[in-house]
C-alpha positions in Angstrom: 9.5 40.6 275.4 12.7 41.5 273.7 13.0 40.5 270.2 16.6 40.6 270.5 16.9 37.4 272.5 15.6 35.3 270.0 16.0 34.8 266.2 13.2 36.1 264.1 12.0 34.2 261.1 13.3 35.4 257.8 10.8 36.8 255.5 9.3 34.3 253.0 10.9 31.5 255.0 8.2 28.9 254.5 10.1 25.8 255.9 7.7 23.8 258.1 10.7 22.6 260.6 12.1 26.1 261.2 13.1 26.9 264.6 12.9 30.7 264.3 10.2 32.8 265.7 7.3 34.5 263.6 5.5 34.3 260.4 7.1 34.0 257.0 5.5 37.2 255.5 4.3 40.0 257.9 3.5 40.2 261.5 3.7 42.7 264.2 6.7 42.6 266.7 4.6 43.5 269.6 3.2 40.0 269.2 6.6 38.3 269.4 5.7 36.4 272.6 2.7 34.9 271.1 4.7 33.8 268.2 7.5 32.5 270.5 5.3 30.1 272.4 3.6 29.2 269.1 6.9 27.8 268.1 7.9 26.4 271.4 4.5 24.1 271.4 5.2 22.9 268.0 8.8 21.9 268.4 9.5 18.1 268.5 11.1 16.8 271.7 14.5 16.0 269.9 14.7 19.7 268.6 14.5 21.4 271.9 18.3 21.4 272.6 18.9 22.5 269.1 16.3 25.3 269.6 18.1 26.6 272.6 21.6 26.5 271.1 20.4 28.2 267.8 18.8 31.2 269.8 21.7 31.3 272.1 23.9 31.9 269.2 21.8 34.6 267.9 21.5 36.5 271.3 25.4 36.2 271.6 25.8 37.6 268.1 23.3 40.5 268.8 24.9 41.3 272.2 28.7 41.1 272.1 28.7 42.1 275.7 26.0 39.7 276.7 26.6 36.1 278.1 24.9 32.6 278.1 23.8 33.2 281.7 21.7 36.3 281.0 20.2 34.6 277.9 19.4 31.3 280.1 17.8 33.3 282.9 15.6 35.2 280.5 14.5 32.1 278.6 14.0 30.2 282.0 11.8 32.9 283.4 9.7 33.1 280.3 9.0 29.3 280.3 8.4 29.2 284.1 6.1 32.3 284.0 3.9 30.6 281.2 3.7 27.5 283.2 2.2 29.3 286.0 -0.3 30.9 283.7 -1.4 27.7 282.2 -1.4 25.8 285.6 -3.7 28.6 287.2 -6.4 27.9 284.5 -9.6 26.0 285.4 -9.5 22.4 284.7 -13.1 22.8 283.2 -12.0 25.4 280.8 -13.1 24.6 277.4 -9.4 24.5 276.2 -8.3 22.2 279.1 -7.1 19.3 276.8 -4.9 21.9 274.9 -3.6 23.6 278.2 -2.6 20.0 279.3 -0.7 19.4 276.1 1.0 22.8 276.5 1.9 22.1 280.0 3.6 18.8 279.2 5.6 20.6 276.3 6.8 23.1 278.7 7.7 20.6 281.2 9.9 18.8 278.5 11.4 22.3 277.7 12.4 22.7 281.3 13.9 19.4 281.4 16.3 20.2 278.6 17.0 23.7 280.0 18.1 22.2 283.4 20.9 20.4 281.5 22.2 23.8 280.4 21.7 25.4 283.9 25.4 25.8 285.1 24.1 28.6 287.5 21.4 26.4 289.3 18.6 28.8 288.5 16.3 25.7 288.8 17.4 25.3 292.4 16.4 28.8 293.4 13.5 29.3 296.0 11.2 30.4 293.1 12.0 27.5 290.8 11.6 25.2 293.7 8.2 26.6 294.5 7.2 26.4 290.8 8.3 22.8 290.8 6.3 22.1 293.7 3.3 24.0 292.3 3.8 21.8 289.2 3.8 18.6 291.3 0.7 19.6 292.9 -1.1 20.4 289.6 -0.1 16.9 288.4 -1.5 15.4 291.5 -4.8 17.2 291.1 -5.0 16.1 287.6 -4.6 12.5 288.7 -7.3 13.0 291.3 -9.6 14.3 288.6 -8.8 11.4 286.3 -9.2 8.8 289.1 -12.6 10.2 290.0 -13.5 10.2 286.4 -12.4 6.4 286.1 -14.2 5.6 289.4 -17.4 7.0 288.3 -17.2 5.0 285.1 -16.4 1.9 286.9 -19.3 2.1 289.3 -21.8 3.3 286.8 -23.2 -0.3 286.5 -22.5 -1.0 290.3 -26.0 -1.1 291.9 -27.4 -2.6 294.9 -29.5 -5.8 294.4 -29.2 -9.3 292.9 -31.2 -12.1 291.4 -32.4 -14.7 294.0 -32.2 -18.4 293.1 -34.8 -20.6 295.0 -33.6 -22.5 297.8 -31.9 -25.8 296.7 -32.0 -24.9 293.0 -28.5 -23.5 292.6 -27.3 -26.5 290.9 -30.1 -26.3 288.2 -28.9 -22.9 287.5 -25.4 -23.9 287.2 -26.4 -26.6 284.8 -28.0 -23.8 282.7 -24.9 -21.9 282.6 -22.9 -25.1 281.4 -25.7 -25.5 278.6 -25.5 -21.8 277.6 -21.9 -22.5 276.7 -22.7 -25.5 274.5 -25.3 -23.5 272.4 -24.5 -23.4 268.8 -26.2 -21.1 266.3 -27.5 -22.4 262.9 -24.2 -21.5 261.4 -22.5 -24.0 263.6 -20.6 -21.4 265.7 -20.9 -21.1 269.6 -23.2 -18.2 270.9 -21.0 -17.4 273.9 -17.0 -17.2 274.2 -16.1 -16.9 277.9 -12.3 -16.2 278.2 -12.2 -18.4 281.3 -14.6 -20.4 283.5 -13.7 -18.0 286.3 -15.7 -15.3 284.6 -18.9 -17.4 285.2 -18.0 -17.9 288.9 -17.5 -14.1 289.2 -20.9 -13.3 287.6 -22.8 -15.9 289.7 -21.3 -14.9 292.9 -21.7 -11.0 292.2 -25.3 -11.0 290.8 -27.0 -14.1 292.3 -28.0 -15.4 295.5 -29.5 -18.7 296.7 -32.2 -18.3 299.0 -31.0 -14.7 299.6 -27.8 -16.0 300.8 -24.3 -15.3 299.1 -22.8 -18.1 297.0 -19.3 -19.1 297.9 -16.9 -18.2 295.0 -14.4 -21.1 296.1 -17.1 -23.6 296.7 -18.5 -23.4 293.3 -15.1 -23.9 291.7 -15.7 -27.7 291.5 -18.6 -26.9 289.1 -16.6 -24.3 286.9 -12.9 -25.3 286.7 -10.4 -23.0 285.1 -9.8 -25.5 282.3 -12.6 -27.4 280.9 -10.2 -29.6 279.1 -8.5 -30.6 282.4 -11.3 -30.8 285.0 -9.0 -32.0 287.7 -9.9 -34.2 290.7 -12.2 -31.7 292.3 -14.5 -31.4 289.5 -18.1 -32.3 290.3 -20.7 -33.2 287.7 -24.1 -31.7 288.1 -26.5 -34.5 289.5 -29.1 -35.7 287.1 -31.9 -34.8 289.3 -30.8 -31.1 289.0 -30.7 -31.2 285.2 -34.3 -30.1 284.8 -34.1 -27.7 281.8 -32.9 -27.8 278.4 -32.1 -24.8 275.9 -33.2 -25.5 272.4 -33.2 -23.4 269.2 -36.4 -21.9 268.3 -38.4 -23.2 265.4 -37.6 -21.1 262.2 -40.3 -18.6 261.4 -41.4 -18.0 258.0 
């Protein structure tokens, strides 16, 4: 990689926001590419354009016969090549998260470079293929992420249910109501459901009556959305089904 394309960092330049390449004291020019990408990955998004213009000005000053097209092509191919390297790495690599961050940074970089591309390098066959590879890579990452989310979501999804004796579902519903009324010794409720629909979901998902599914809409009458506004369809549990009470245990010494 030619050091003459990019402005090297001045010796003893310890500024944290420098856009120049290299260390402030001593470093091998053979490692210039490594230092170049170290700077690229550290640049804030709003400084990418300034980075481009600063190094372009340096290049033109060093090469009176040079022009922006040569500089742009060199920089574009440099970024494009590194993107391919990163996208070719195993997603299970120990540095995967860091690779992902670097890929995102280079994507931002190419976005800024395109705004300077008066020669349509980004529309060349190689650039189009590279862009397609980037899109494929992004889709693969989405698949990996979705698989991970699906695995987490289905961890607790197991077959089976709790069976309620035939004709005793209403007794169970009454217990659910009483659970909501329980107050601990400090006077505060034990349970705080966000909405009555939560109870309906729980019942229909994890319980059966006589091994038969419980209709989500049918039990709405016992668990209205708004307990303060029961509505005309609300139905009180019959007294004959209110067989159990929940009481506080006696305080143990």
